[in-house]
N, C-alpha and C positions, 0 to 999 in steps of 0.2 A: 348086227346093223356093222358093217363095216364104215372108219374115220376116213371121210373122204377128204379130198382139197377145199373145200368150202367149209370145213369145220374146223381147219387150222386156226384162219386169224382168229374164233371165236375164244379157243383154248389161251392163244398167245394175248387178248387182250384181257382174259382174265387174269395170266399171270402176271402184264404189268398193274393192272388193278391188285391185284396179291401183293406186288411188292411196294408198292405207294403206298398203301394202307398197314402193311406188319412189319416193314424191313427199315432199318435206318438207310440213308440214301449210298454210304460207300458198298452197302449188300446187297444194292438192287440190283446192279448189273450183273454181280455173280449170279445171283438166283435166277435171274434171266437167259445167263446161258448156260447156266446148270441144266435149264429146260431145253434150252435149247439142241442140246448136245441129248439130251433124251430123246427129244423128238426125233432125231435125226437116226436113229436105230429103233425107236417105237415099228411094229407089228400095225401096218394100219388096216391088217384083216381084222383088227379087234376094232369093239366100238369107242366113242370118245370116254367113256366117264373111266374106261380103265387110264386112259393118260391123265385124264385128271386128275386120280388119284396118286399119279408118280410124281405130278405139280407139287402137290400136300406133304408128301413125304418130305419133298425136297423142303420146304419152307418150314418143318415141323424141324427136320433138322440142322436148318441154319438159323433158324429166328426163336426156336420153342413154343411156338404156334398151336395148343393143337384142333382148337376151335376158333377164326378167324372170325367166323360169322356169330360168336356167339349171341353178343347183342342184339343184331338186327334179326334173330332169332327168336327171342323172349318180346321182342319188344313185335313181334308179329304173329306171334302166339296174344299175346294180350291184346290187339288192334282185334283180331277176329274171334278171342272172346264176347268183345265187348259188343260184336254184331250177333250174337247167338237169340239173345231175346226175341231181334227182331227176325229172324228167320226162320226160328219155329215158328212165328204167328203168320206168315209167309209160307213154310211148309203146311200148316194144316190148313190153310184158306184153302186149297190146290185139292179139284177134287181125285188126283192122284195123288198125297202125299210121299210115296216112293219116286216117284219123278221127278217131283221137284226138289226131296233132297239130292237125285242121285244129277239135276241140272248146279245144286248149287256146290257140288262137291265139286264140278268139274270145272264148272267155274273157278273152282278153289286152285286151280293148278298155274293161274294166273303167276303168282307169288313165285316167281325165282328171279334168285340174285345169280346165276351162271350162265342166263341167255341173252346174250346180247342187243338180238335184235327182237326180243320180244317185245308185241304191243306196247305202245305206252299208256295202260289203261289200269283204273285205281281197283279194290277188290270188288267195292260195291258197284260201280258200275259195270265191271264185267259180270256179276250175280244177278244184275236186270237184266244185261244182257243175253243173258242164259237162258233166262228161263221163260223170255220169249222168241229165242232165235233157231229156227230147225240145226240141227244138227248137219253138220255136212257130208259126215260119214256117224251112218245110224243102224245101229247096230242093237237098237234100246227091245225090238220084238223078240228077240232071245232071250237079252239079258233080264229083263224084267222077270218078266214069268218065273225064271229061277231063283229070284231075291223072294219073289211069293211064295214058296217051294218051300220043302222044309232041308235041301241039304246044305253041303257045309260050304263056306268060303272063305277063302283065304282072300284075303284083302292088302296087297302090297302098300303100304303108302309113299309117299316123295315127301314133302317138303312141311317145315314148320309152319305155323300158320295154316298152311292148306288143311294138315291134321282135324285143324279144327270141325272144320266142315264138312273134312270126311266122317266125322264122328257123328253130326246131323243124319247122316245117311246112314252107317252103322246104325244108329238107336232105330232107322224108319224098316232094315232089313229084317231086323229082330238081332239083336246083340247075343243070344245065346248059340246061336252058328257061326258068327263070324270071328276068325280071329287073323288080329290086323299085324303087320311086319314091318317092323322101322329099323336102319342103319343100326352096323353094331359100333361105328365109329365116326365120330364128328367129319362131316363133308361138303366144304358148298355152304348149303342151309338146307341139307335134310335134316328129315324127323330121324330123331335119337331115341331108344329109351326115357332119356330127359325129357324133352319136349311131350311124347306123349303124355308124360305125367302132368307136364304145364296144362296141357291140351286137356286133360280130363279124361284122354281115352281109356287107360286103366281102370276107371271105375264105372267103364260100358261093357267093355270087351277082353277078353286073352290078348294080350299085345307079346309079343315073341321079336327078338332082334335077327336077320334072317342070314347073321354071318358079315353080312358084304360090307366092306369097307370103302365100298367107292360109291359115286351116286348112280346108280342104279342093283339092279341083284342080276350079276352074272355067276348063273348056278353053280359054277367051276369053283366060285370063292365062296358062295354060303356051305353053311354046317349040312351035315345030312339030316340032322333035326328037319329043319328046311326046306330041304330039294324032297322029304318024307311027304311034309305037309303038302308041298306043292304038288307034287305028283299023285297024292289022296286025295284032296280037296274036290268037292263037286264043282264048283265055279270058281276060279281064280281073278279075282280085278288087278290090273296093274294100273295105278296109278301116275301118270306124268312120264318127261320126256325121258329122264334116265334107265327107267324103267323100261319104256319103248325101247331104247337104245341097244338095252343090256337083254329084254329079252324078246324082240321080234325077231320071225326066222328062223326062231327054237326047232317050232314045228308040234310046238303043245295046243293045249286049247287053254285059249288066252283072251280077257276082255279087257281091251288097253282103256281107259279112260284121260283124257289128255286136252292141252288145247295145242295150236299148231302154233308153237312158237318162234319158230324160227322156217328159214327157207328147205333147209335139207328136209326136217321133219314135215314140213307142207306137201315138198314133191314126193315122198316117200307115200305118205297116207292120199295124196290126189285131195287132197285140204287147202284152201285159200289160208293163206295167212292169218292168223288170231280166231280162226272157225275150231268150234267143239268137236270135237271126236269121241264117237262112242265104237270102238271097231273091235271086232270079234275075229282071232286066228285060230288055223286050227280043225 
């Protein structure tokens, strides 16, 4: 997915926020100017997460800040973990627990520190809405039978906090069949191996790093081992906007599970802003 004109204000607002929260005032203008210089030469045929990765490299170089959202990610994981006992009861009360767990996992995609136009709804409210609202794009009739079958599943995670709800979904799919992928470096609030440990995912299923250092899964930046998994697993689930931006249009069969949190994604998927999406590509 290309970086359109509509993406640039969001990237620049994120740059401003990073400068305010992580750099002394004399360095903020220098940081923003460095980002603007990079933007001028950035090939906008590439997806937005690749430019976001450039922003974070400049921040680490200038401020020595490798993970600016570390505290917020830990807080997101704790908040989501506190909901688990109630959510497990909700899932068990449904006639189709796999679908209920899937809906809750999709709702978890509302947790995103990198999207400035995201609907202002809390996680619990979004979960309640996801359990009773039809999907705006609905390919669940193709996805759910696969998840009840026996084939392998590659589940590409997105954000901290969200991965706790993904864990509930993985447990309903069949953990022995699932390989869960996380980022290989801190970027925004995307989940890393450290976050997967906090969320209890490594106790449930196999967790691997994709090799991606950006907020998404551009296959050209991933490890050879991950690419082999991607092309060999029977079902690939891609969670969230960054993964959608970097994988959509690859021509591969992927099930994208996400909330339409920005107008660009809403327009690309044909879904209203704030709606829930299960889209099959390929």
